[in-house]
C-alpha positions as CSV (number, residue, x, y, z in Angstrom):
1,M,11.5,4.4,-5.9
2,H,8.5,2.6,-7.0
3,R,8.7,4.6,-10.4
4,L,12.2,4.0,-10.7
5,E,12.1,0.1,-10.3
6,E,9.0,0.0,-12.7
7,T,11.0,1.9,-15.4
8,L,14.1,-0.1,-14.9
9,S,12.2,-3.5,-15.0
10,R,10.7,-2.8,-18.8
11,H,12.4,-4.9,-21.1
12,D,12.0,-2.9,-24.4
13,T,15.0,-4.1,-26.5
14,P,16.1,-1.1,-28.5
15,R,16.6,-1.9,-32.2
16,L,18.8,-0.5,-34.9
17,A,18.1,-1.6,-38.4
18,L,18.6,-5.5,-37.9
19,L,20.7,-5.2,-35.0
20,F,19.4,-5.8,-31.5
21,L,21.0,-4.0,-28.5
22,D,20.8,-5.4,-25.0
23,L,21.5,-2.5,-22.6
24,D,21.9,-2.6,-18.7
25,V,21.3,0.6,-16.8
26,S,23.1,1.1,-13.2
27,I,22.1,4.1,-11.1
28,G,23.9,5.3,-8.0
29,I,22.0,7.5,-5.6
30,A,23.4,9.6,-2.9
31,L,21.4,12.4,-1.2
32,Y,22.5,15.7,0.2
33,P,23.1,16.3,3.0
34,D,22.7,13.1,4.4
35,D,25.6,11.3,2.3
36,A,27.8,14.4,1.5
37,S,28.6,17.8,2.6
38,N,29.8,19.4,-0.7
39,P,29.2,18.7,-4.5
40,R,32.6,16.8,-5.0
41,E,31.8,14.4,-2.4
42,L,28.2,13.7,-3.4
43,L,29.2,13.0,-7.0
44,K,32.0,10.7,-5.8
45,H,29.4,8.9,-3.4
46,T,27.0,8.4,-6.3
47,D,29.9,7.0,-8.4
48,I,30.5,4.5,-5.6
49,A,27.0,3.5,-5.4
50,M,26.9,3.2,-9.3
51,Y,29.4,0.7,-9.5
52,E,28.0,-1.3,-6.4
53,A,24.7,-1.5,-8.8
54,K,26.7,-2.7,-11.5
55,R,28.4,-5.3,-9.2
56,S,25.3,-6.6,-7.7
57,G,23.2,-6.5,-10.9
58,R,20.3,-4.5,-9.2
59,G,20.1,-1.5,-11.5
60,Y,20.2,1.0,-8.9
61,R,21.9,1.5,-5.4
62,L,21.2,3.9,-2.7
63,F,24.8,5.1,-1.2
64,D,25.7,3.5,2.2
65,A,29.2,4.3,4.4
66,W,30.0,0.6,3.8
67,M,30.3,1.0,0.2
68,G,33.2,3.7,0.8
69,A,35.0,1.8,3.2
70,T,34.9,-1.5,1.0
71,L,36.1,0.7,-1.9
72,V,39.0,1.9,0.0
73,S,40.0,-1.7,1.1
74,R,40.0,-2.7,-2.3
75,L,42.1,0.1,-3.5
76,A,44.7,-0.3,-0.7
77,M,44.9,-4.3,-1.8
78,T,45.5,-3.0,-5.5
79,R,48.4,-0.7,-4.3
80,R,49.9,-3.6,-2.3
81,L,49.7,-6.1,-5.2
82,S,51.1,-3.6,-7.5
83,G,54.1,-2.9,-5.3
84,A,54.6,-6.5,-4.8
85,I,54.7,-7.1,-8.7
86,E,56.9,-4.2,-9.3
87,Q,59.3,-5.6,-6.5
88,E,59.0,-9.1,-7.7
89,G,57.5,-10.1,-4.4
90,L,55.1,-12.5,-5.7
91,T,56.0,-16.1,-6.4
92,R,53.9,-18.8,-8.4
93,H,53.2,-22.2,-6.8
94,W,51.8,-25.0,-9.0
95,L,49.6,-27.6,-7.6
96,T,49.9,-30.9,-9.5
């Protein structure tokens, strides 16, 4: 992990002609067999960890079970909101 942190902390800015690029790296890490029992689940968990790394701005994240539970909760909320929008179940209230 120390080498990964050291590599991610370098601030070499890639340069293409006169254009400077500012790049961020987000890495998700899941370990077999601790975090998954098959390749599909392992890839799913690394993906979840990567999005958590993006969200937190940390560069990398090790998968933890709470990340999956949080994602399931967000997806359920998204489905409920989409259903409410389709059924015109949302109303606007303005504060003045």
